[in-house]
N, C-alpha and C positions, 0 to 999 in steps of 0.2 A: 509705472507699472509693468512694461517689460522683466524688469528686475525682480519684481516679487512673483511672477510666475517662473521666471529662471530658477529663484530660490526654491520654490516650493517643488518644483519638478527634479530638480537634484537631490531636495530633501527626500522626497518619495524613493527616488533611485537608490540612493545610500541604504534608507530602511530597508528596501526588497533586496538589495545586495549582500546582505549579513551573511555570514557563513552558517548553513542550515546545521551542519554538524556541531556546531558550538552552542546553537538555539537548542538543539534536541538532546544535547548530551544528558542532562538528565533522565530521560526517558528511554534512550537509544543507551544502553550499557552495550560495553565491548561484546558480554556474551549474556547468554541467557540457557537456562535449562529447562528443558520440559519431557516429561514422560520418561525421565532418566537418560536422556540425549542433551549432549551440550553442543550449543549451537554459537558462532560466532560471529560479530556483524560485518558482514562483506562491504555494505557500502551504505549510506543514509543521503537523502535529498528531501529536498522541498516541493510539495507541489503547489504552484500558483495559480492566480486567476487573476488578471486583471490587477497585478501588483500586490496583491493577496494570500499570504501566505495558509493555504486552506489546512493542509495536513503535512507533518513530516512522515516519509515513508525509511523503513528500514529492510533490508534484506539480510537473512540470518540462515546461515547455512554450516554444515559440519565442517568444513574447511573453504577458505576464500577461492572464488571463482567467476570471472572474467565473461564466461561463455553461456552467454542468453540462452541458447537453445537446449543446452545441456542441461542447465539447470529446469528450465521448461519440462521438459521430456523427463527428467527424473523423477522415481517413487523413492524419494528419500527425506529423512529429516529434513526441514527446512520451513522458515516463516518469513512471511511479511508483516511487518507491526508498521500501525498506521496509528499517528497521533494527533488527534482532531486538534487543531489551532483555531479554527476559526468560528464564530457564530453562524455564519452564510450556510453551513455545514447541517442538514437536520436527516430526521429518519428518510423522509420522502426524499432530499437531493441526493443523500448517500445511495438510495435505491435508485432512482435514475441516471445517475452517474455509474454506478457498476453494472446496470443492465445496459448501458451504452458501452461500458470496456468491454463485456464479453459480446456484444454484438460484434465488435472491430476485431476481437481476438479469435472467432469463429468463422469470422468471413459471412456472419449472420445466418450461419446454422446452430441454431439454439437449440432445437427440437432434441437431439439425444442427452443432452444434459439439463434440459428446463425444469424438472421436477429439482434438481441439486439447488440451479440457480433461486429458483422459488423460496427453498429453505433457506438459503442466504441472505436472500432480501426480506424474508421474514425475521431474522435475527436481528435486523437494523432498528425493529419495534422495540428491543429492551432499551432503545435511546442512544442517539450519536449526539455529542457537543461539543464543544472547547473542553479539554482536558482529559475524553475519553481515550482510551488505549485499547485498540481492537487488534489481535493475533490471530492471522490466518496462518496457522502451522498444520503442516503435512505431517501424518505420521504412517509410515507406511504399513497396510495390512489394517487401518483404522482410519484413515481418511483424514479429510481438513477438519480441523478444529478451529470452530469459532470461539475466539476466549474475547470476552470485554472485560476490561478492568479487573482482570484478573481469574474471572468466572468463567468456567465453560459454557457457552450457552448452545451450541450446536455441534453435531457429528457430521461430516457430510462425505459418504463412500463413495468415490469413483475418479480414477486417475483422468478420465476425459475432463471432470470438472477442474481437478486440480490442474491439470495443464492449462486450461482456458483461464482460470484463475490468476493464476500466476502470468499468464501471456499480458493480461491487463495491462503489467507494468513491466513486462521483459521482454515483450514481443517486439518484432521490426516498424510495429505501428502501435506503441505504445500509448497510455494516459499522456504522456509528456516525456517527450525526449531526452532532456536534461535529467530529469528524475531518473530515467532508467539508468542513464548513462553515472550516475551517483550512486545509484544502488551496486550496479556492476562494480564500482571501483574503478571505473574509466578515466 
């Protein structure tokens, strides 16, 4: 019986350790274009929880950069692409996880960007599930464009909002440390 448990545990670890870039290659192209800007893939990783791959996260910038603080602070064209992989993610769970991320990224000071957070959370009512691709694209002068499956669903103008949003994945207290490292290409 012990051998069966060892085999199953080994199989689960092998499945979870597969290379995220290979698994996400079809939905994380080397470059994307938006608003006339060309963005290159800086890095891609996988968000896991309890050995399950929830989504793939890709960071797109005008040029590769490993400096998380500079990326968060910059008001430049950039995108975080989320490719939903798990049926465990629903609009309600996405809202809750995103709100938790904002609380951490802002050290609990949500008040200055609460209206913008609410707009983002409400955009998830369009649907969140396996196969969905969300792009959170910063466009200077226009704000964060929330794109679901290639269609614009919301524009949110606020540099502090953009900084907190990108901080969810790139700050010193990110949603998942190895996902941050992979997105930064470290």
